[in-house]
Each structure stands twice: as structure tokens, then as C-alpha cells.
C-alpha positions as CSV (number, residue, x, y, z in Angstrom):
1,X,-87.0,-37.9,77.3
2,X,-88.9,-38.3,74.0
3,X,-87.9,-36.8,70.7
4,X,-90.2,-33.7,70.9
5,X,-88.9,-32.9,74.4
6,X,-85.3,-33.3,73.2
7,X,-86.0,-31.1,70.2
8,X,-87.6,-28.4,72.4
9,X,-84.5,-28.5,74.7
10,X,-82.2,-28.0,71.7
11,X,-84.3,-25.1,70.5
12,X,-84.2,-23.5,73.9
13,X,-80.4,-23.9,74.0
14,X,-80.1,-22.3,70.6
15,X,-82.3,-19.4,71.7
16,X,-80.3,-19.0,74.9
17,X,-77.0,-19.1,72.9
18,X,-78.3,-16.4,70.4
19,X,-79.6,-14.2,73.3
20,X,-76.3,-14.5,75.1
21,X,-74.4,-13.5,71.9
22,X,-76.6,-10.5,71.4
23,X,-76.2,-9.5,75.0
24,X,-72.4,-9.7,74.7
25,X,-72.5,-7.5,71.6
26,X,-74.7,-4.9,73.4
27,X,-72.6,-5.1,76.5
28,X,-69.5,-4.4,74.4
29,X,-71.1,-1.5,72.6
30,X,-72.7,0.2,75.7
31,X,-70.1,-0.8,78.3
32,X,-72.8,-2.5,80.4
33,X,-73.0,-6.0,81.8
34,X,-75.7,-8.6,81.7
35,X,-76.0,-11.2,84.5
36,X,-76.6,-14.9,83.7
37,X,-80.0,-14.7,85.2
38,X,-80.9,-11.7,83.0
39,X,-79.8,-13.5,79.9
40,X,-81.7,-16.6,81.0
41,X,-84.9,-14.6,81.6
42,X,-84.6,-12.8,78.2
43,X,-84.0,-16.2,76.5
44,X,-87.0,-17.8,78.2
45,X,-89.3,-14.8,77.4
46,X,-88.2,-14.9,73.7
47,X,-88.8,-18.7,73.5
48,X,-92.2,-18.4,75.0
49,X,-93.1,-15.5,72.7
50,X,-92.0,-17.5,69.7
51,X,-94.2,-20.3,70.9
52,X,-97.2,-17.9,71.2
53,X,-96.5,-16.6,67.7
54,X,-96.3,-20.1,66.2
55,X,-99.7,-21.0,67.8
56,X,-101.2,-17.8,66.6
57,X,-99.9,-18.4,63.0
58,X,-101.3,-21.9,63.1
59,X,-104.7,-20.7,64.3
60,X,-104.9,-17.9,61.7
61,X,-104.2,-20.3,58.9
62,X,-106.7,-22.8,60.2
63,X,-109.3,-20.2,60.6
64,X,-108.9,-19.3,57.0
65,X,-109.2,-23.0,56.1
66,X,-105.6,-23.2,54.9
67,X,-102.8,-25.6,55.7
68,X,-100.1,-23.1,54.8
69,X,-99.2,-19.9,56.8
70,X,-99.1,-16.8,54.5
71,X,-97.5,-13.4,54.8
72,X,-100.9,-12.0,55.8
73,X,-100.9,-14.4,58.8
74,X,-97.5,-13.2,59.8
75,X,-98.6,-9.5,59.6
76,X,-101.7,-10.3,61.6
77,X,-99.5,-11.8,64.3
78,X,-97.2,-8.8,64.3
79,X,-100.1,-6.3,64.7
80,X,-99.6,-5.8,68.5
81,X,-96.2,-4.2,67.9
82,X,-96.5,-1.1,65.7
83,X,-92.8,-1.0,64.9
84,X,-92.7,-4.7,64.0
85,X,-95.9,-4.5,61.9
86,X,-94.5,-1.5,60.0
87,X,-91.2,-3.3,59.4
88,X,-93.1,-6.4,58.2
89,X,-95.4,-4.3,55.9
90,X,-92.3,-2.6,54.4
91,X,-90.6,-5.9,53.7
92,X,-93.8,-7.4,52.3
93,X,-94.1,-4.5,49.9
94,X,-90.5,-4.9,48.9
95,X,-91.0,-8.6,48.2
96,X,-94.1,-8.0,46.2
97,X,-92.3,-5.3,44.1
98,X,-89.4,-7.7,43.5
99,X,-91.7,-10.5,42.5
100,X,-93.6,-8.2,40.1
101,X,-90.3,-7.1,38.5
102,X,-89.3,-10.7,38.0
103,X,-92.7,-11.6,36.5
104,X,-92.4,-8.6,34.1
105,X,-88.9,-9.7,33.0
106,X,-90.1,-13.3,32.4
107,X,-93.0,-12.0,30.3
108,X,-90.7,-9.8,28.2
109,X,-88.2,-12.6,27.7
110,X,-91.0,-15.0,26.7
111,X,-92.3,-12.4,24.3
112,X,-88.9,-12.0,22.7
113,X,-88.4,-15.7,22.3
114,X,-91.8,-16.0,20.8
115,X,-91.2,-13.2,18.3
116,X,-87.8,-14.8,17.3
117,X,-89.5,-18.1,16.7
118,X,-92.1,-16.4,14.4
119,X,-89.4,-14.7,12.3
120,X,-88.3,-16.6,9.1
121,X,-84.8,-18.0,9.3
122,X,-82.2,-16.2,7.2
123,X,-81.1,-19.6,5.7
124,X,-84.5,-20.4,4.3
125,X,-85.0,-19.7,0.6
126,X,-87.9,-17.3,-0.2
127,X,-90.2,-18.3,-3.1
């Protein structure tokens, strides 16, 4: 088995573990049981869907002649699921708002530093 196949198997195992943990939590809350086959099917479906998403993201970035995946690519990938798209849009707006607030704070701090540098020092003697 080569490195890429071994890595793929480790990823599948991680997804399976995560799905099993989620199913256990849901089973405890709803007093239902999940069979091992059901957990395996959910894990395989999730893994394949992630693979499809990854290929879509790569294709969208390549189509835009970029080497980097952007938030717009992610939102485009999520377009098939209205709930997921709305969630992604909300988070995107929150991030943009937080980034703008940080930029504004940096500008204000820079302006304050600049104005302090321009003021004459109290220790200097005036002529």
C-alpha cells in the first residue's frame, strides 16, 4: 500500500470514528440504536461527499484561474443545500464584519500613533 492509499485509509477511519461518536450521542439523546452497518454506510457516504466537495472546490478555483480556494468557491459548492448555503452565507458575513472591525481598529490606532508622533515633546524647549 503506497502513502496516498494509507493516508486515505486513515482519513476513512477518522471519518468512521467521528460518525460513530455522533451516532452514539444521537442514540443516547433519542433512545434509538444504530447498527454497525448503518454507521459504516453513513461514514462511507460522508467520505464520498467530502471527496466530491474537494474535487468541486478544486475545479471552481481552477476555472477562476486561481491556485487558492476562496470562500466564494465554498459557497458555490454548498449551493445545492439551502440550509448549508444559508449557514455558510451567515458565517461569511460574520467573518467579513469582524475583519472590517479589525481593520477599522488598526486604522484608528495607526492614526493615534501618527498624531502622537507629530506632537512636540513636552521636554523640548520652545524658542
